[in-house]
Backbone as CSV, one residue per row, in Angstrom:
resi,resn,N_x,N_y,N_z,CA_x,CA_y,CA_z,C_x,C_y,C_z
1,MET,108.093,84.979,105.130,107.809,84.537,103.758,107.771,85.715,102.788
2,LYS,107.184,86.842,103.261,107.124,88.021,102.390,108.530,88.508,102.058
3,ARG,109.391,88.565,103.096,110.763,89.002,102.886,111.484,88.066,101.913
4,LYS,111.221,86.777,102.025,111.866,85.798,101.154,111.453,86.000,99.705
5,ALA,110.148,86.261,99.470,109.661,86.473,98.103,110.280,87.724,97.492
6,LEU,110.401,88.785,98.299,110.977,90.028,97.784,112.472,89.888,97.534
7,ASP,113.185,89.237,98.454,114.629,89.031,98.255,114.892,88.220,96.983
8,LYS,114.007,87.277,96.687,114.142,86.483,95.470,113.993,87.365,94.239
9,LEU,113.053,88.320,94.285,112.871,89.231,93.156,114.067,90.168,93.008
10,ILE,114.560,90.694,94.124,115.734,91.582,94.064,116.915,90.858,93.415
11,LYS,117.136,89.615,93.820,118.217,88.818,93.235,117.963,88.561,91.755
12,LEU,116.702,88.296,91.403,116.333,88.020,90.014,116.648,89.219,89.114
13,LEU,116.432,90.428,89.626,116.629,91.639,88.835,118.082,92.104,88.805
14,ASP,118.926,91.588,89.684,120.282,92.116,89.832,121.220,91.717,88.695
15,LEU,121.141,90.520,88.171,121.899,90.021,87.011,123.351,89.663,87.331
16,GLU,123.851,88.741,86.554,125.256,88.332,86.594,125.990,89.018,85.455
17,GLN,127.100,89.678,85.766,127.872,90.371,84.729,128.877,89.410,84.112
18,LEU,128.805,89.267,82.767,129.693,88.364,82.046,130.873,89.101,81.425
19,GLU,130.607,90.283,80.878,131.620,91.166,80.284,131.211,92.605,80.604
20,ASP,131.958,93.580,80.116,131.635,94.981,80.413,130.202,95.330,80.040
21,ASN,129.717,94.818,78.915,128.400,95.187,78.413,127.461,93.984,78.268
22,LEU,127.805,92.886,78.921,127.051,91.654,78.744,126.641,91.096,80.117
23,PHE,125.334,90.782,80.251,124.791,90.342,81.532,123.882,89.130,81.309
24,ARG,123.726,88.340,82.372,122.877,87.152,82.275,121.858,87.165,83.402
25,GLY,120.591,86.888,83.037,119.526,86.821,84.026,118.778,85.509,83.932
26,GLN,118.160,85.134,85.048,117.315,83.948,85.096,115.850,84.385,85.137
27,SER,114.935,83.422,85.141,113.512,83.743,85.121,112.779,83.020,86.235
28,GLU,111.624,83.577,86.593,110.755,82.960,87.591,109.376,82.769,86.991
29,ASN,108.793,81.637,87.263,107.439,81.348,86.803,106.443,82.018,87.740
30,ILE,105.666,82.989,87.232,104.651,83.631,88.063,103.247,83.199,87.649
31,GLY,103.155,82.169,86.817,101.853,81.616,86.489,101.472,81.652,85.028
32,GLY,102.244,82.323,84.194,101.938,82.397,82.779,102.725,81.372,81.983
33,PRO,102.426,81.254,80.686,103.114,80.254,79.853,104.497,80.706,79.379
34,ARG,104.824,81.985,79.580,106.098,82.515,79.097,106.686,83.464,80.139
35,VAL,107.903,83.931,79.897,108.562,84.852,80.817,107.706,86.119,80.973
36,PHE,107.509,86.551,82.203,106.732,87.757,82.496,107.444,88.983,81.937
37,GLY,106.698,89.802,81.171,107.299,90.968,80.535,107.906,91.945,81.517
38,GLY,107.274,92.128,82.687,107.821,93.042,83.683,109.182,92.605,84.182
39,GLN,109.402,91.291,84.238,110.718,90.789,84.641,111.787,91.214,83.641
40,VAL,111.504,91.074,82.354,112.479,91.442,81.321,112.712,92.953,81.338
41,LEU,111.655,93.735,81.546,111.804,95.192,81.670,112.751,95.549,82.808
42,GLY,112.487,94.964,83.985,113.314,95.275,85.143,114.747,94.832,84.970
43,GLN,114.950,93.656,84.389,116.318,93.174,84.169,117.052,94.013,83.135
44,ALA,116.368,94.382,82.054,117.011,95.200,81.024,117.391,96.571,81.571
45,LEU,116.518,97.153,82.399,116.827,98.442,83.008,118.038,98.324,83.930
46,THR,118.096,97.243,84.694,119.251,97.020,85.567,120.532,96.877,84.754
47,ALA,120.472,96.133,83.658,121.650,95.949,82.808,122.140,97.285,82.271
48,ALA,121.218,98.103,81.767,121.596,99.420,81.244,122.222,100.277,82.338
49,ALA,121.597,100.287,83.522,122.070,101.140,84.621,123.462,100.748,85.086
50,LYS,123.814,99.478,84.963,125.141,99.025,85.393,126.260,99.593,84.520
51,THR,125.903,100.191,83.381,126.923,100.779,82.497,126.885,102.306,82.532
52,VAL,126.127,102.878,83.485,125.921,104.329,83.545,126.444,104.877,84.871
53,ASP,126.990,106.087,84.839,127.427,106.786,86.044,126.284,106.825,87.056
54,LYS,126.557,106.458,88.312,125.510,106.389,89.330,124.901,107.746,89.650
55,LYS,125.530,108.830,89.223,124.973,110.162,89.463,123.827,110.474,88.505
56,ARG,123.628,109.606,87.503,122.540,109.810,86.543,121.483,108.721,86.739
57,SER,120.225,109.111,86.680,119.137,108.151,86.865,118.285,108.082,85.609
58,VAL,117.648,106.947,85.403,116.835,106.764,84.206,115.623,107.685,84.267
59,HIS,115.302,108.321,83.145,114.085,109.133,83.090,113.102,108.602,82.063
60,SER,113.566,107.737,81.138,112.613,107.156,80.191,113.165,105.857,79.611
61,LEU,112.232,104.987,79.240,112.589,103.762,78.524,111.479,103.421,77.544
62,HIS,111.866,102.802,76.440,110.928,102.421,75.388,111.323,101.025,74.915
63,ALA,110.387,100.084,75.010,110.737,98.686,74.775,109.726,97.996,73.881
64,TYR,110.218,96.963,73.173,109.363,96.099,72.357,109.584,94.648,72.777
65,PHE,108.484,93.922,72.954,108.531,92.487,73.208,108.449,91.784,71.859
66,LEU,109.514,91.088,71.487,109.643,90.538,70.135,109.244,89.069,70.025
67,ARG,109.615,88.281,71.023,109.309,86.852,71.024,108.989,86.411,72.450
68,PRO,108.185,85.366,72.611,107.935,84.845,73.959,109.235,84.346,74.586
69,GLY,109.434,84.637,75.853,110.625,84.162,76.546,110.424,82.778,77.129
70,ASP,111.477,81.980,77.104,111.456,80.619,77.638,111.953,80.661,79.082
71,MET,111.098,80.285,80.036,111.465,80.373,81.448,112.578,79.412,81.837
72,LYS,112.823,78.386,81.033,113.835,77.393,81.372,115.223,77.782,80.893
73,GLN,115.313,78.842,80.102,116.591,79.264,79.540,117.029,80.605,80.144
74,PRO,118.337,80.806,80.389,118.799,82.128,80.835,118.594,83.163,79.736
75,ILE,118.556,84.417,80.129,118.419,85.528,79.183,119.708,86.332,79.209
76,ILE,120.280,86.562,78.031,121.489,87.370,77.906,121.090,88.787,77.525
77,TYR,121.622,89.773,78.265,121.338,91.183,78.001,122.600,91.850,77.462
78,ASP,122.522,92.302,76.217,123.652,92.932,75.530,123.409,94.437,75.496
79,VAL,124.248,95.206,76.175,124.069,96.647,76.298,124.951,97.384,75.303
80,ASP,124.356,98.257,74.527,125.076,99.109,73.571,125.158,100.514,74.156
81,ARG,126.378,100.987,74.373,126.577,102.324,74.954,126.467,103.373,73.848
82,ILE,125.252,103.755,73.532,124.986,104.639,72.398,125.653,105.997,72.553
83,ARG,125.471,106.630,73.714,126.009,107.990,73.886,126.173,108.320,75.361
84,ASP,127.271,108.995,75.672,127.494,109.578,76.989,127.702,111.071,76.783
85,GLY,126.641,111.850,76.974,126.707,113.289,76.746,126.938,114.078,78.022
86,GLY,126.902,115.403,77.885,127.142,116.258,79.039,126.051,116.163,80.087
87,SER,124.801,115.931,79.655,123.675,115.846,80.578,122.925,114.516,80.503
88,PHE,122.943,113.877,79.337,122.162,112.661,79.118,123.053,111.493,78.697
89,THR,122.656,110.308,79.098,123.311,109.067,78.699,122.267,108.159,78.074
90,THR,122.582,107.600,76.907,121.629,106.751,76.187,122.179,105.341,76.063
91,ARG,121.301,104.371,76.313,121.683,102.969,76.202,120.625,102.196,75.406
92,ARG,121.087,101.181,74.684,120.185,100.253,74.009,120.495,98.847,74.528
93,VAL,119.460,98.097,74.847,119.630,96.750,75.403,118.866,95.757,74.537
94,ILE,119.519,94.668,74.186,118.854,93.567,73.480,118.892,92.341,74.385
95,ALA,117.723,91.751,74.624,117.638,90.511,75.404,117.615,89.334,74.435
96,ILE,118.467,88.340,74.680,118.677,87.242,73.728,118.460,85.899,74.394
97,GLN,117.754,85.018,73.706,117.643,83.617,74.094,117.813,82.746,72.859
98,LYS,118.589,81.682,72.987,118.796,80.734,71.891,119.259,81.438,70.619
99,GLY,120.082,82.483,70.788,120.654,83.183,69.650,119.742,84.180,68.970
100,GLU,118.527,84.391,69.504,117.581,85.307,68.879,117.125,86.376,69.869
101,PRO,116.919,87.604,69.397,116.412,88.652,70.290,114.952,88.405,70.651
102,ILE,114.644,88.484,71.932,113.250,88.353,72.376,112.679,89.700,72.821
103,PHE,113.564,90.724,72.938,113.147,92.009,73.517,114.233,93.031,73.203
104,ASN,113.852,94.255,72.932,114.846,95.331,72.875,114.321,96.576,73.574
105,MET,115.234,97.397,74.058,114.852,98.564,74.834,115.861,99.680,74.658
106,SER,115.372,100.894,74.497,116.205,102.087,74.551,115.889,102.812,75.848
107,SER,116.896,103.326,76.509,116.676,104.056,77.759,117.586,105.270,77.815
108,SER,117.120,106.280,78.535,117.869,107.529,78.661,118.027,107.886,80.133
109,PHE,119.228,108.277,80.495,119.552,108.652,81.877,119.938,110.131,81.901
110,HIS,119.625,110.814,82.987,119.792,112.265,83.043,120.403,112.656,84.383
111,LYS,121.303,113.621,84.370,121.845,114.138,85.626,120.784,115.003,86.309
112,LYS,120.942,115.265,87.575,119.982,116.079,88.315,120.074,117.539,87.887
113,GLU,118.919,118.118,87.599,118.843,119.530,87.238,117.624,120.157,87.895
114,THR,117.609,121.485,87.981,116.447,122.197,88.497,115.705,122.856,87.345
115,GLY,114.396,123.091,87.527,113.597,123.710,86.478,112.143,123.806,86.905
116,PRO,111.272,124.306,86.016,109.842,124.412,86.342,109.254,123.043,86.669
117,THR,108.243,123.006,87.505,107.618,121.737,87.871,106.105,121.885,87.994
118,HIS,105.372,120.907,87.495,103.926,120.819,87.685,103.512,119.371,87.482
119,GLN,102.280,119.055,87.816,101.757,117.709,87.581,100.236,117.748,87.600
120,ILE,99.608,116.713,87.013,98.167,116.574,87.132,97.855,115.951,88.490
121,ASP,96.656,116.218,89.005,96.294,115.745,90.337,95.996,114.251,90.337
122,MET,96.234,113.631,91.477,95.889,112.231,91.659,94.375,112.091,91.771
123,PRO,93.797,111.041,91.179,92.351,110.816,91.328,91.965,110.625,92.797
124,ASP,90.735,110.960,93.113,90.220,110.794,94.469,89.785,109.334,94.640
125,ILE,90.685,108.516,95.154,90.497,107.069,95.225,90.604,106.621,96.689
126,PRO,89.770,105.676,97.138,89.917,105.147,98.501,91.331,104.633,98.743
127,GLY,91.833,104.822,99.947,93.182,104.400,100.284,93.346,102.897,100.328
128,PRO,94.575,102.413,100.394,94.827,100.970,100.348,94.205,100.207,101.519
129,GLU,94.049,100.878,102.658,93.465,100.189,103.814,91.994,99.841,103.596
130,LYS,91.349,100.446,102.601,89.949,100.168,102.283,89.812,99.160,101.135
131,CYS,90.920,98.618,100.678,90.910,97.689,99.542,91.440,96.327,99.982
132,MET,90.991,95.287,99.306,91.434,93.931,99.622,92.619,93.544,98.751
133,SER,93.580,92.874,99.360,94.762,92.473,98.602,94.425,91.345,97.642
134,ASP,95.200,91.282,96.569,95.039,90.207,95.583,95.225,88.843,96.236
135,LEU,96.162,88.753,97.173,96.423,87.477,97.836,95.227,87.041,98.681
136,GLU,94.595,87.994,99.369,93.420,87.651,100.164,92.276,87.171,99.265
137,MET,92.120,87.802,98.105,91.108,87.347,97.152,91.374,85.915,96.715
138,ARG,92.654,85.613,96.467,93.025,84.261,96.048,92.688,83.246,97.140
139,LYS,92.981,83.603,98.397,92.731,82.681,99.503,91.238,82.431,99.683
140,GLN,90.413,83.447,99.424,88.972,83.302,99.596,88.351,82.354,98.563
141,MET,89.007,82.250,97.395,88.439,81.413,96.334,89.236,80.125,96.137
142,ILE,90.023,79.739,97.150,90.916,78.594,96.998,90.157,77.301,96.724
143,ASP,88.908,77.190,97.235,88.133,75.965,97.025,87.786,75.723,95.558
144,LYS,87.852,76.779,94.737,87.531,76.657,93.323,88.743,76.252,92.482
145,VAL,89.900,76.164,93.133,91.149,75.861,92.432,91.502,74.396,92.628
146,PRO,91.876,73.674,91.561,92.301,72.282,91.723,93.395,72.158,92.785
147,GLU,93.333,71.111,93.594,94.217,70.978,94.744,95.692,71.039,94.370
148,ARG,96.054,70.506,93.208,97.471,70.477,92.823,98.024,71.866,92.515
149,PHE,97.136,72.859,92.308,97.585,74.214,91.992,97.470,75.172,93.179
150,ARG,96.909,74.704,94.285,96.569,75.623,95.375,97.775,76.278,96.023
151,GLU,98.835,75.515,96.251,100.018,76.078,96.890,100.634,77.183,96.034
152,PHE,100.727,76.944,94.728,101.277,77.956,93.822,100.340,79.165,93.730
153,PHE,99.034,78.909,93.714,98.038,79.965,93.549,98.059,80.948,94.716
154,THR,98.348,80.476,95.916,98.306,81.339,97.098,99.704,81.614,97.667
155,ARG,100.739,81.412,96.875,102.092,81.649,97.358,102.300,83.141,97.647
156,GLU,103.229,83.445,98.523,103.581,84.838,98.794,104.211,85.462,97.562
157,ARG,103.905,86.724,97.337,104.413,87.441,96.176,105.216,88.662,96.614
158,PRO,106.179,89.097,95.794,107.038,90.219,96.205,106.351,91.585,96.139
159,ILE,105.293,91.687,95.329,104.560,92.939,95.191,103.142,92.737,95.717
160,GLU,102.738,93.568,96.665,101.359,93.498,97.145,100.484,94.379,96.265
161,ILE,99.401,93.809,95.769,98.445,94.513,94.921,97.114,94.582,95.651
162,ARG,96.527,95.772,95.703,95.202,95.930,96.297,94.278,96.594,95.273
163,ASN,93.235,95.873,94.899,92.272,96.363,93.917,91.110,97.067,94.598
164,LEU,90.522,98.044,93.921,89.290,98.642,94.406,88.178,97.598,94.325
165,PRO,87.156,97.716,95.163,86.056,96.755,95.115,85.482,96.616,93.707
166,GLY,85.332,95.379,93.244,84.762,95.116,91.929,85.738,95.182,90.784
167,GLU,87.038,95.435,91.079,88.013,95.594,90.006,89.063,94.493,89.971
168,GLY,88.958,93.480,90.819,89.957,92.415,90.827,89.866,91.542,89.592
169,MET,90.982,90.893,89.264,91.026,90.076,88.050,90.138,88.839,88.154
170,PHE,89.718,88.475,89.381,88.894,87.287,89.552,87.402,87.611,89.639
171,GLU,87.075,88.905,89.498,85.663,89.274,89.482,85.015,88.797,88.183
172,GLU,83.720,88.525,88.240,82.983,88.148,87.039,83.040,89.302,86.046
173,PRO,83.535,89.067,84.809,83.673,90.193,83.868,82.321,90.803,83.504
174,LYS,82.265,92.112,83.563,81.082,92.859,83.162,81.552,94.105,82.433
175,LYS,80.679,94.655,81.610,81.064,95.831,80.831,81.304,97.005,81.767
176,GLN,82.513,97.560,81.680,82.903,98.680,82.534,83.648,99.722,81.703
177,PRO,83.715,100.961,82.186,84.527,101.966,81.494,85.997,101.549,81.494
178,PRO,86.778,102.043,80.536,88.185,101.637,80.430,89.095,102.382,81.411
179,TYR,88.812,102.216,82.701,89.625,102.825,83.749,89.839,101.802,84.858
180,LYS,90.970,101.913,85.540,91.253,101.001,86.645,92.240,101.665,87.596
181,HIS,92.142,101.300,88.876,93.048,101.864,89.877,93.461,100.758,90.837
182,VAL,94.754,100.596,91.054,95.239,99.623,92.033,96.326,100.269,92.893
183,TRP,96.368,99.856,94.153,97.474,100.223,95.034,98.509,99.103,94.981
184,MET,99.771,99.460,95.037,100.820,98.440,94.999,102.068,98.926,95.721
185,LYS,102.841,97.976,96.219,104.133,98.274,96.839,104.889,96.967,97.064
186,ALA,106.188,97.073,97.205,106.980,95.907,97.598,106.553,95.496,99.008
187,VAL,106.586,94.200,99.301,106.024,93.697,100.552,106.929,93.934,101.757
188,ALA,108.175,94.364,101.536,109.097,94.626,102.636,110.062,95.739,102.201
189,LYS,110.890,96.173,103.128,111.797,97.281,102.850,112.815,96.909,101.784
190,LEU,113.078,97.855,100.874,114.067,97.678,99.816,115.367,98.400,100.170
191,PRO,116.468,98.024,99.530,117.732,98.744,99.750,117.617,100.204,99.317
192,ASP,118.453,101.061,99.885,118.468,102.479,99.513,119.280,102.663,98.231
193,ASP,118.715,102.150,97.136,119.373,102.159,95.835,118.323,102.544,94.797
194,ASP,118.483,103.707,94.176,117.453,104.219,93.261,117.130,103.236,92.147
195,ILE,118.153,102.607,91.557,117.891,101.727,90.417,117.102,100.501,90.859
196,CYS,117.275,100.059,92.095,116.495,98.940,92.612,115.016,99.320,92.653
197,HIS,114.695,100.507,93.143,113.304,100.956,93.223,112.712,101.157,91.824
198,GLN,113.517,101.691,90.904,113.029,101.894,89.537,112.806,100.566,88.825
199,ALA,113.700,99.601,89.039,113.537,98.291,88.416,112.322,97.555,88.981
200,ILE,112.092,97.692,90.294,110.913,97.082,90.904,109.640,97.696,90.337
201,LEU,109.616,99.028,90.162,108.431,99.670,89.592,108.246,99.280,88.126
202,ALA,109.335,99.179,87.367,109.221,98.720,85.978,108.616,97.322,85.943
203,TYR,109.070,96.454,86.838,108.523,95.098,86.951,107.018,95.154,87.223
204,ALA,106.623,95.948,88.213,105.219,96.007,88.628,104.337,96.715,87.612
205,SER,104.918,97.593,86.799,104.112,98.387,85.851,103.463,97.522,84.773
206,ASP,103.969,96.295,84.586,103.390,95.389,83.592,102.277,94.531,84.187
207,MET,101.992,94.729,85.465,100.950,93.948,86.131,99.593,94.629,85.951
208,GLY,98.774,94.083,85.083,97.408,94.568,84.960,97.191,95.741,84.041
209,LEU,98.253,96.333,83.493,98.056,97.494,82.623,97.247,97.124,81.396
210,LEU,97.573,96.012,80.760,96.868,95.591,79.552,95.399,95.269,79.830
211,SER,95.103,94.797,81.027,93.724,94.402,81.335,92.760,95.581,81.343
212,THR,93.262,96.810,81.444,92.382,97.980,81.425,91.608,98.056,80.112
213,SER,92.228,97.665,79.016,91.557,97.728,77.715,90.518,96.626,77.543
214,LEU,90.482,95.660,78.474,89.480,94.593,78.408,88.155,95.007,79.049
215,ASN,88.187,96.014,79.921,87.004,96.383,80.704,85.727,96.570,79.892
216,PRO,85.756,97.307,78.751,84.500,97.556,78.042,83.949,96.342,77.285
217,HIS,84.674,95.226,77.284,84.340,94.140,76.363,83.982,92.823,77.054
218,ARG,83.834,92.827,78.379,83.492,91.616,79.129,84.522,90.500,78.889
219,LEU,85.766,90.904,78.748,86.851,89.950,78.556,87.661,89.853,79.842
220,SER,88.250,88.690,80.093,88.987,88.487,81.332,90.057,87.430,81.142
221,PHE,91.271,87.688,81.654,92.328,86.693,81.620,91.914,85.451,82.419
222,ALA,91.254,85.668,83.559,90.866,84.543,84.408,89.842,83.642,83.723
223,LYS,88.964,84.228,82.894,87.952,83.448,82.188,88.509,82.775,80.936
224,GLY,89.663,83.211,80.489,90.284,82.586,79.336,89.618,82.903,78.013
225,ASN,88.853,84.013,77.954,88.174,84.348,76.699,88.918,85.389,75.877
226,VAL,90.201,85.580,76.179,91.017,86.511,75.406,92.457,85.995,75.332
227,GLN,93.052,86.098,74.165,94.479,85.802,73.983,95.208,87.135,74.004
228,SER,96.195,87.269,74.870,96.841,88.568,75.032,98.353,88.425,75.129
229,ALA,99.037,89.493,74.807,100.486,89.570,74.963,100.885,91.036,74.881
230,SER,101.827,91.440,75.721,102.356,92.804,75.636,103.171,92.945,74.356
231,LEU,102.939,94.019,73.630,103.676,94.275,72.394,104.804,95.285,72.607
232,ASP,104.521,96.331,73.345,105.549,97.323,73.650,105.247,97.944,75.004
233,HIS,106.198,98.713,75.517,106.040,99.300,76.843,106.945,100.518,76.935
234,GLY,106.391,101.619,77.408,107.181,102.823,77.618,106.985,103.339,79.034
235,MET,108.040,103.899,79.621,107.937,104.480,80.962,108.726,105.767,81.045
236,TRP,108.215,106.678,81.859,108.912,107.918,82.185,108.940,108.036,83.697
237,PHE,110.108,108.278,84.251,110.269,108.445,85.699,110.413,109.946,85.975
238,HIS,109.467,110.496,86.727,109.401,111.945,86.912,110.094,112.437,88.180
239,ARG,109.940,111.703,89.265,110.418,112.169,90.573,110.925,110.988,91.399
240,PRO,111.784,111.272,92.369,112.264,110.183,93.242,111.105,109.554,94.016
241,PHE,111.262,108.287,94.380,110.205,107.570,95.094,110.801,106.334,95.748
242,ARG,109.990,105.714,96.590,110.337,104.421,97.171,109.263,103.422,96.760
243,ALA,109.683,102.305,96.183,108.741,101.282,95.733,108.274,100.399,96.876
244,ASP,108.813,100.609,98.094,108.332,99.862,99.254,107.322,100.676,100.065
245,GLU,106.832,101.773,99.483,105.740,102.545,100.061,104.571,102.520,99.073
246,TRP,103.342,102.714,99.573,102.165,102.581,98.722,102.213,103.521,97.527
247,MET,101.907,102.966,96.355,101.824,103.728,95.107,100.478,103.421,94.461
248,LEU,99.817,104.448,93.962,98.569,104.251,93.226,98.877,104.160,91.740
249,TYR,98.444,103.082,91.113,98.613,102.893,89.668,97.251,103.155,89.036
250,SER,97.106,104.328,88.461,95.837,104.764,87.867,95.938,104.619,86.358
251,THR,95.122,103.735,85.768,95.273,103.405,84.343,94.001,103.677,83.558
252,ASP,94.175,103.927,82.268,93.042,104.092,81.359,93.421,103.549,79.991
253,SER,92.405,103.257,79.189,92.625,102.745,77.841,91.859,103.619,76.851
254,PRO,92.537,104.574,76.192,91.851,105.477,75.266,91.285,104.785,74.031
255,SER,91.877,103.632,73.636,91.470,103.031,72.367,91.799,101.547,72.324
256,ALA,90.942,100.796,71.611,91.245,99.420,71.231,90.746,99.224,69.810
257,SER,91.582,98.643,68.960,91.195,98.396,67.571,92.174,97.411,66.957
258,ASN,91.737,96.735,65.891,92.599,95.819,65.145,93.274,94.789,66.052
259,ALA,92.512,94.286,67.048,92.995,93.280,68.000,94.148,93.775,68.869
260,ARG,94.224,95.110,69.067,95.232,95.686,69.951,94.560,96.669,70.898
261,GLY,94.986,96.639,72.160,94.495,97.581,73.144,95.610,98.511,73.582
262,PHE,95.315,99.815,73.642,96.293,100.825,74.049,95.961,101.283,75.458
263,ASN,96.978,101.317,76.324,96.768,101.599,77.740,97.782,102.616,78.258
264,ARG,97.334,103.437,79.220,98.204,104.418,79.856,98.112,104.264,81.369
265,GLY,99.190,104.584,82.056,99.167,104.511,83.504,99.920,105.663,84.140
266,SER,99.394,106.174,85.249,100.063,107.191,86.060,100.292,106.623,87.443
267,VAL,101.497,106.778,87.969,101.851,106.232,89.274,102.068,107.381,90.253
268,TYR,101.330,107.325,91.363,101.390,108.379,92.390,101.841,107.803,93.723
269,THR,102.494,108.625,94.533,102.758,108.260,95.915,101.465,108.398,96.714
270,ARG,101.481,107.907,97.931,100.298,107.974,98.787,99.842,109.421,98.985
271,ASP,100.785,110.360,99.025,100.424,111.766,99.253,100.195,112.542,97.957
272,GLY,100.069,111.832,96.811,99.635,112.480,95.578,100.721,112.980,94.653
273,LYS,101.968,112.600,94.890,103.055,113.034,94.008,103.118,112.110,92.789
274,LEU,103.096,112.682,91.577,103.199,111.876,90.356,104.657,111.486,90.152
275,ILE,104.935,110.180,90.211,106.330,109.737,90.162,106.708,109.081,88.843
276,ALA,105.717,108.543,88.104,106.043,107.854,86.856,104.805,107.750,85.981
277,SER,105.041,107.578,84.689,103.971,107.336,83.720,104.363,106.139,82.867
278,ALA,103.357,105.397,82.402,103.613,104.225,81.574,102.603,104.163,80.438
279,VAL,103.013,103.597,79.320,102.106,103.320,78.206,102.408,101.914,77.700
280,GLN,101.375,101.258,77.202,101.577,99.910,76.670,100.489,99.597,75.652
281,GLU,100.892,98.968,74.553,99.924,98.410,73.623,100.066,96.897,73.688
282,GLY,98.928,96.210,73.663,98.971,94.761,73.761,97.996,94.086,72.832
283,LEU,98.335,92.874,72.494,97.443,92.044,71.684,96.234,91.666,72.527
284,MET,95.016,91.717,71.927,93.808,91.271,72.617,92.879,90.596,71.607
285,ARG,93.130,89.307,71.357,92.314,88.522,70.422,91.229,87.784,71.215
286,VAL,90.002,87.916,70.773,88.896,87.238,71.442,88.962,85.737,71.119
287,VAL,88.858,84.926,72.172,88.843,83.472,72.025,87.396,83.012,71.977
288,LYS,87.007,82.413,70.883,85.627,81.951,70.738,85.420,80.680,71.549
289,GLY,84.323,80.675,72.315,84.027,79.517,73.153,83.414,78.369,72.363
């Protein structure tokens, strides 16, 4: 079942090519009212990469979520080949539904080069074997879920998420510092294709990042006391990695104001190598009970 869920995600991110610069993707319902932002990120990155020399890999992307996506409609990805330089390649992608843009993204690809290297250290966090998976948490609370939703609620997922004790999305919200740490990885082996691993990480990077800014305010998606939506998303890929091996997603929220929360994330390998960074600002409107 785990392999089936992951293969479905790989297929979802791969896209159908319609023309040289035009691609079509489908959507999967993961439980929200609209298309999951991480899905659009991963698909847009795949579309851009399909127009770039395979010797160059993405090092950064910057995206805006413009309109809610309709899960029942295909998404068209229109790639603009902005520049092919001696060292860098730049692409712009617009995701379209019903004739209107729902998302746009700029991305930059870079050939391999050597140079100085450093990184900040990984936080001292308990390993994934000491944390409970999100799926196990769901199974433990299944009696609280209406019977008609139980099968969907506990379905196998392509990305395994393990939260530190007291940090799961189903915990009773309490005032906490704006920091969070989760372990994550694809549930089975992925193909030896760099863009596949990068697209999977882009997909997963939208899982829970916005919730970090909710910590100080006793707000929770599960409790329904906040209206939220991703507004933008940026990523930088620093070093090669495999998304089917454990990665620590260490996030913080430096600021929240004007009904928006700003969040940052650092992604490390199990042995402490910093492989990617992410930033996201999201809407966070308090829902009055």
